[in-house]
C-alpha positions as CSV (number, residue, x, y, z in Angstrom):
1,M,163.7,124.7,26.7
2,R,161.3,123.7,29.5
3,Y,158.0,122.0,28.4
4,D,155.0,121.0,30.4
5,I,153.3,117.7,29.7
6,D,150.0,118.2,27.9
7,P,147.8,115.8,29.8
8,V,145.0,116.0,27.1
9,H,147.4,114.7,24.4
10,T,149.5,112.3,26.6
11,T,148.9,108.7,27.6
12,I,150.7,106.6,30.2
13,T,149.9,102.9,29.7
14,F,151.0,99.6,31.0
15,S,150.5,95.9,30.2
16,A,151.0,92.6,32.0
17,K,150.2,89.0,31.3
18,H,147.1,87.5,32.9
19,M,147.2,83.7,33.6
20,L,150.0,83.3,31.0
21,V,147.7,83.6,28.1
22,A,146.3,87.2,27.7
23,T,147.8,90.6,28.0
24,V,145.8,93.1,30.2
25,R,146.4,96.8,29.4
26,G,145.6,99.8,31.5
27,S,146.4,103.5,31.9
28,F,146.7,106.3,34.4
29,K,144.2,109.1,33.9
30,K,145.9,111.8,36.1
31,F,149.5,112.9,35.9
32,S,151.6,116.0,35.6
33,G,155.2,116.9,34.9
34,W,157.7,118.7,32.8
35,V,160.7,118.1,30.6
36,E,163.7,120.2,29.8
37,F,165.1,119.2,26.4
38,D,167.4,120.6,23.8
39,P,168.1,118.2,20.9
40,E,171.6,119.8,20.5
41,H,172.4,118.8,24.1
42,P,170.3,115.8,25.2
43,E,172.8,115.1,28.0
44,Q,171.3,118.2,29.7
45,A,167.7,116.8,29.6
46,K,165.7,116.8,32.8
47,V,162.4,115.1,33.4
48,E,160.0,115.0,36.4
49,V,156.6,113.2,36.3
50,E,154.1,112.5,39.0
51,I,151.3,110.0,38.5
52,D,148.2,109.8,40.6
53,A,148.2,106.1,41.4
54,F,144.5,106.1,42.3
55,S,143.8,107.1,38.7
56,I,144.7,103.6,37.4
57,D,142.2,102.3,34.8
58,T,142.0,98.9,33.3
59,R,138.3,99.2,32.3
60,E,137.4,96.7,35.0
61,E,136.4,98.3,38.4
62,A,137.0,95.2,40.5
63,R,140.5,94.8,39.0
64,D,141.2,98.5,39.4
65,N,140.2,98.4,43.1
66,H,142.5,95.3,43.6
67,L,145.4,97.1,41.9
68,R,144.8,100.1,44.3
69,S,144.9,97.8,47.3
70,A,147.8,96.9,49.6
71,D,148.3,93.8,47.4
72,F,149.6,96.0,44.6
73,L,150.0,99.9,44.5
74,Y,148.7,100.5,48.1
75,V,147.4,103.9,47.0
76,E,146.2,104.8,50.5
77,K,149.8,104.8,51.7
78,Y,151.6,105.6,48.4
79,P,149.3,107.9,46.4
80,T,151.9,108.8,43.7
81,I,154.2,107.2,41.3
82,T,157.2,109.3,40.2
83,F,159.8,109.3,37.5
84,K,162.8,111.7,37.6
85,A,165.7,111.8,35.1
86,E,168.7,113.9,34.2
87,G,170.7,113.4,31.0
88,A,169.6,111.5,27.9
89,R,171.9,109.7,25.5
90,K,171.4,110.0,21.8
91,I,171.6,106.6,20.2
92,G,170.4,107.5,16.7
93,P,168.3,110.0,14.8
94,G,165.3,110.8,17.0
95,Q,166.3,107.9,19.4
96,Y,167.5,108.3,23.0
97,E,168.0,106.4,26.1
98,L,166.8,108.2,29.2
99,P,168.0,106.7,32.5
100,G,166.1,107.7,35.6
101,K,164.6,106.8,38.9
102,L,161.1,105.3,39.0
103,T,159.4,105.2,42.4
104,I,156.4,102.9,42.9
105,R,155.0,102.0,46.3
106,G,157.8,103.9,48.0
107,V,160.5,101.8,46.3
108,T,162.9,103.6,43.9
109,R,164.7,101.8,41.2
110,D,166.9,102.7,38.2
111,V,165.1,102.3,34.9
112,T,166.0,103.3,31.4
113,L,163.4,104.5,28.9
114,Q,163.9,103.9,25.2
115,V,162.7,107.2,23.7
116,E,161.8,108.0,20.1
117,G,160.7,111.3,18.5
118,G,161.2,114.9,19.4
119,D,162.5,115.9,15.9
120,E,159.2,117.5,14.9
121,V,158.5,120.9,16.5
122,I,155.5,123.0,15.8
123,K,154.1,126.3,16.9
124,D,150.3,125.9,17.4
125,A,147.6,128.5,16.8
126,Y,147.6,129.4,20.5
127,G,151.3,130.3,20.6
128,F,152.6,127.1,22.1
129,I,155.7,125.2,20.9
130,R,154.9,121.5,20.8
131,R,157.1,118.4,20.6
132,G,156.2,114.7,21.0
133,F,158.0,111.6,22.2
134,T,157.2,107.9,22.7
135,A,159.0,106.1,25.6
136,R,159.0,102.5,26.5
137,T,160.5,100.2,29.2
138,T,159.8,97.0,31.0
139,I,160.0,96.5,34.7
140,N,159.8,93.5,37.0
141,R,156.9,94.3,39.5
142,H,158.6,92.4,42.3
143,D,161.5,95.0,42.2
144,F,158.9,97.5,43.4
145,D,157.4,95.3,46.2
146,L,154.3,94.4,44.1
147,R,154.4,90.8,45.3
148,W,150.9,89.5,45.1
149,D,151.6,86.1,43.5
150,N,148.5,83.9,43.5
151,K,149.1,81.0,41.1
152,I,146.9,79.2,38.6
153,E,146.4,75.5,38.8
154,T,149.3,74.7,36.4
155,G,151.7,76.8,38.6
156,G,152.0,80.0,36.6
157,L,151.2,83.4,38.2
158,I,147.8,85.0,37.7
159,V,149.6,88.3,37.1
160,G,152.9,88.2,35.2
161,E,156.1,89.6,36.8
162,R,157.0,91.7,33.8
163,V,155.1,95.0,33.2
164,G,155.5,96.9,30.0
165,I,155.2,100.7,30.2
166,E,154.6,103.0,27.3
167,I,154.3,106.7,27.3
168,D,153.1,108.8,24.4
169,V,153.8,112.4,25.5
170,E,153.0,115.7,23.9
171,L,155.0,118.6,25.4
172,M,154.1,122.2,25.2
173,A,155.9,125.5,26.1
174,K,154.7,129.0,25.6
175,A,156.5,130.5,22.6
176,E,159.1,133.2,23.4
177,E,158.2,136.6,22.2
178,T,160.1,137.5,19.0
179,A,162.6,140.4,19.1
180,A,160.1,142.5,17.0
181,E,157.3,141.9,19.5
182,K,159.6,142.9,22.4
183,T,160.5,146.2,20.9
184,A,157.0,147.1,19.7
């Protein structure tokens, strides 16, 4: 079944170390995408997500503007971040690995999302079928040409190389008409 990402009930977040001592967290406010998923055939899964890079939000305007600049995401030249995948691997009950292609700043790399959920399916009051997942991965920002590397006095980087990514996604699809509704 093909599902659309419900942006109202989905979050795409990230985290990175700041000056070796604190973790800074942020999110993207605008994104869209779809997922094809059948729990009986996870190997046939397909995913496409597009994120508006300008929508980055760390709750600090100066930092957000720096992250949008050529030092990091360079949103003027690369306005979107994308993830595309085909074929998940079931590794346990409600657990999957989803290998795919992540593109940031025009650089595409293979990444694997560790995915949990999807077992609970509901039909809401508006006739939509809903399913939810949580996905996590960690990337090295240098792999995506995010190379701003100012250092602190002791030699560590102001912004850590490793970036954690977590997605809590709610998917929705219009419920198919039942056979009785089709013949009525």
